[in-house]
N, C-alpha and C positions, 0 to 999 in steps of 0.2 A: 206557880203555874203561869206559863206565858199566855198572853192573850193573842188570839189569832183572828184574822179577818177572813171572811169568805173569799174564795177565789174569784167569784164574779165581781165582787166589789173591788178587789185588787186590779182586775182587768179594767174596770171602768175608770179607776183613778189613773192608771198608767198608759191607757191605750193610745193617746195622741202624742205622747212625748217620752217614750222609753229609750233607754240607752242602746237598746238593740235595734231600734227602728231605723230603717234606711228608706228615705223617700226619693223617688225618681220624678223628673219633670213631667212625665206623662201620667202621673197620678198613681202609679203602682207602688205598693209598699212591701219591702222585703225585711227580713229579720236576720241578725247576726247571732242569734241565740244558739249556742251549741246543742241545746236540747230541742231544737226545731229542725226536724228532718227535711222539710220541704222548703225552708227559707221563706215562707209566706207569713207575713205579719197578720195573724188573726187569732181570735180567742181559742179556736180549736187546735191550732198548731203551736202556739206559744208555750214553750216548755217551762219557763219560770213561773207561769201562772197555774199550770195544770197540776193535779195531784200526782199523777203517774206520767212520766215522760221518758222518752228514749232518745239518745243522741249518738251519733257515730262521727268520730273525728279521726284524722290521720294520727298514727303513732309517732313517737319521737324518732325511732330508728327504723322507719318503715312499718308496715303492718297497719292495724286498725285498732282504735280504742273505743270500746262501747261504754257509754254513759247511761246509767239507769237512775232515775230519781226515786228515792224511797218515799212512799206515801205517808209514812208515819213521822217523817222528819221534815215536813214541808215548812214548818215554822223555824227551822234551823238551817239556813241556806249553806253555811260552810260545811256541814256534815250530811247534807241531804242527798248528795250524789255519790253513787258507787261506780268505780271505774274497773273495767276488765280490759286487758290488753291482749290482742292476738298478734303475735309476731309475724314478720314478713316470711319466715320459713314455713309457717303453717299453711296447709293447702287452702285454697279459696273455698272449696266446698265445705271443709270442716269449719272454717270461720263463719260462713253463712249459716250452717246448721247450728253452731253454738249461739249465734245471735238469736235465731228463732227459738231455740230451746230455752235460753235464759229468760226470754220475755214470755214464753208460754208458761213456764213453771210459776211465775209470779202473777199470773193472770193480768198481764198488762194489755193495753188496748190492741186488739188484733189488727186494726186498720193501720197501725204503725209498723208492723213487722215487715210488710212488703217494702215500705219506704226505707226502713233501716237496712235491709239487704241491698236495695238499689243504691243507697248512699255508700255502703261498704264496697260494693262492686265498682262504683265510680272511683272511689279512693284507690282501690287496688289497681285499677286500670291506669290511673294517673301515675302510679309508682313504678310501672314497668319501664324498662329502658327503651328508648326510641331506636328502632332499627335504622341502620344507615341506608341511605338511598343508593341503589345500584344503578349504574348507567343503563338506560334502556337499549335493548338490542334492536338494530334496524332489521326490517324484514322486507321481503319482496323485492321490488325494483331498486329501492335504495340500497339494500344489502348487496345486490348483484353489481350495482354501479360502484360501490365502495370496494368490492372484491376485484373488479376490473382495474381500478386505479392502483391497487397494491401489487 
């Protein structure tokens, strides 16, 4: 049987110098942890420390990948995360509903559901193609002046 340490002790040991910690000159601390939905470096949001954590990252070929940390495998980091991929062809509403349903069934933290859907929404929005800028039409006096010249 593997010996495990309490999550609060793990946080106290790693809180000042974690590999996921990003410090800014103005004193703000961010996190690069994929299981941290808000990217805020704190005990509440840090996914590697928590029993149950949810993460949303971009998929390899578009779409979204949902990361769910299994609470019974917290002492085995390599196998503690379950991934589910939602392709880019799947509708956004179905993707969001699946994220909510998969976290509801497992009794995961309800405060993370809203953040998970918001992160998935931002990822899907960033994957949309950018519309080409159309030249603006001139109106009013400028349009009449241009028509008189032509």
